[in-house]
VOGU-3710 file (C-alpha; in Angstrom, 3 decimals, decimal comma):
1> mkrtllvfcs> 0,000/0,000/0,000  2,815/2,402/0,914  4,587/1,612/-2,335  1,463/2,355/-4,394  0,976/5,637/-2,548  4,627/6,565/-3,134  4,348/5,829/-6,882  1,104/7,823/-7,112  2,631/10,813/-5,282  5,717/10,690/-7,516
11> ilmftfqscg> 3,592/10,699/-10,675  1,468/13,524/-9,323  4,557/15,566/-8,418  6,089/15,153/-11,898  2,781/16,061/-13,512  2,498/19,350/-11,633  6,169/20,126/-12,123  5,916/19,700/-15,889  2,843/21,936/-16,046  4,888/24,793/-14,605
21> iysftgadtg> 6,925/24,962/-17,814  3,942/24,983/-20,130  2,392/28,261/-21,235  -1,057/28,467/-22,801  0,100/31,328/-25,039  3,346/29,647/-26,012  5,256/32,616/-24,575  8,856/32,057/-23,555  9,945/34,911/-21,311  13,030/33,059/-20,061
31> eaesfqvnff> 14,358/34,608/-16,875  12,715/37,968/-17,596  10,575/39,459/-14,862  9,645/42,826/-16,372  8,952/44,539/-19,667  8,537/48,064/-20,898  6,752/49,433/-23,935  8,088/52,825/-24,899  5,729/55,273/-26,583  5,199/54,487/-30,279
41> qnnadlvepg> 5,479/57,885/-31,985  3,192/58,416/-34,997  5,496/59,265/-37,925  2,983/58,397/-40,650  2,331/60,961/-43,388  -1,403/60,899/-42,610  -1,843/61,492/-38,881  -4,884/60,134/-37,066  -4,897/61,681/-33,578  -4,537/59,269/-30,683
51> idraftislq> -3,473/56,136/-32,539  0,045/56,333/-31,105  -1,179/56,235/-27,506  -3,870/53,623/-28,247  -1,410/51,314/-29,993  1,143/51,604/-27,174  -1,522/50,732/-24,590  -2,792/47,818/-26,707  0,674/46,285/-26,830  1,151/46,765/-23,074
61> dlilnqtsln> -2,228/45,181/-22,340  -1,578/42,146/-24,540  1,761/41,394/-22,886  0,301/41,939/-19,407  -2,620/39,601/-20,155  -0,596/36,817/-21,794  2,475/36,691/-19,552  3,355/36,990/-15,887  5,764/39,860/-16,607  5,497/43,139/-14,718
71> ltntngdlif> 5,117/46,386/-16,633  7,757/48,998/-15,843  8,640/52,420/-17,236  12,424/51,957/-17,081  15,026/49,190/-17,006  12,719/46,443/-18,256  14,206/43,043/-19,017  12,292/43,108/-22,318  11,942/46,421/-24,161  9,573/47,212/-27,017
81> egeiteyyis> 9,913/50,493/-28,887  9,348/51,886/-32,337  7,110/54,119/-34,384  3,994/54,044/-36,500  5,361/54,464/-40,020  2,249/54,183/-42,187  -1,419/55,031/-41,862  -3,195/55,200/-45,183  -6,424/54,403/-46,983  -6,402/52,967/-50,484
91> pmsataenta> -9,125/51,736/-52,867  -9,229/47,945/-53,157  -11,835/47,104/-55,764  -13,785/49,033/-58,368  -17,394/49,033/-59,502  -18,573/48,963/-63,111  -18,684/52,788/-62,947  -14,946/52,917/-62,115  -15,498/54,032/-58,529  -14,163/52,307/-55,437
101> aqnrltisvn> -16,369/49,560/-54,055  -14,105/48,810/-51,138  -11,335/50,673/-49,318  -8,506/49,411/-47,138  -7,042/51,105/-44,055  -3,446/49,964/-43,523  -1,253/50,641/-40,506  2,433/49,708/-40,332  4,717/49,889/-37,331  8,460/49,536/-37,041
111> vryyntlepe> 9,346/47,646/-33,857  12,654/47,351/-32,064  12,703/44,572/-29,470  15,499/44,258/-26,935  15,930/41,315/-24,594  18,493/42,541/-22,074  18,985/39,022/-20,718  19,321/37,270/-24,104  20,574/39,852/-26,656  20,643/37,261/-29,454
121> kdferrfsfy> 16,825/37,504/-29,496  16,828/41,250/-30,280  15,266/42,346/-33,557  14,052/45,303/-35,565  11,136/44,477/-37,835  8,222/46,068/-39,660  4,697/44,807/-38,959  1,640/45,744/-40,983  -2,048/44,919/-41,058  -5,191/46,261/-42,691
131> fdypaqtqlv> -8,957/46,553/-42,422  -11,247/46,467/-45,489  -14,536/48,360/-45,487  -17,191/49,450/-48,025  -16,238/52,602/-49,933  -19,563/54,278/-49,181  -18,854/53,987/-45,431  -17,161/56,899/-43,690  -14,306/55,727/-41,500  -15,217/57,802/-38,437
141> ganletalde> -16,652/57,151/-35,007  -17,594/53,544/-34,301  -16,479/52,396/-37,756  -12,994/53,795/-37,170  -12,833/52,272/-33,677  -13,778/48,852/-35,070  -11,111/49,127/-37,763  -8,414/50,246/-35,317  -9,303/47,555/-32,772  -8,995/44,827/-35,400
151> iytrltqdif> -5,696/46,185/-36,702  -4,238/46,645/-33,197  -5,272/43,117/-32,226  -3,470/41,604/-35,189  -0,391/43,844/-34,994  0,138/43,337/-31,269  -0,341/39,563/-31,567  2,180/39,417/-34,422  4,690/41,444/-32,375  4,082/39,256/-29,313
161> naaltdw> 4,601/36,090/-31,361  7,808/37,416/-32,959  9,287/38,424/-29,611  8,080/35,786/-27,188  7,196/32,617/-29,097  8,848/30,367/-31,611  5,925/30,559/-34,048
//
């Protein structure tokens, strides 16, 4: 009986120990305990007010929600910085009358990622995503918020995956 209990406890201990390594998001933060996201300046030719602040907060929130890292303003183990380089609207498809049937909002960001504990993981990379919408729709108010939310979600997830996963 004691031997069976010992085997069961050993299996249970190894099971819980192995779960400590697993991450549901696939994030590998290594020995890092903190991160910082510096303000992403809007350097795009077409300036939409507030997207710089909103994007910076979106990236902070994603990392906070998907890791156990602490957000800091200085001396983070992992540092994200960069700038918004493009914000533009372009026609995507035409009607029989040679007018736009659909438009595309595209946002691109240049990201510099520094891992102070593992410098070989540092990178500088451009990320871009878009939102398509009917040409007769004005991209203001709730429509603009929907477009920005979708773009931020994709951009921040792509940045997260590039920095903290092997995907």
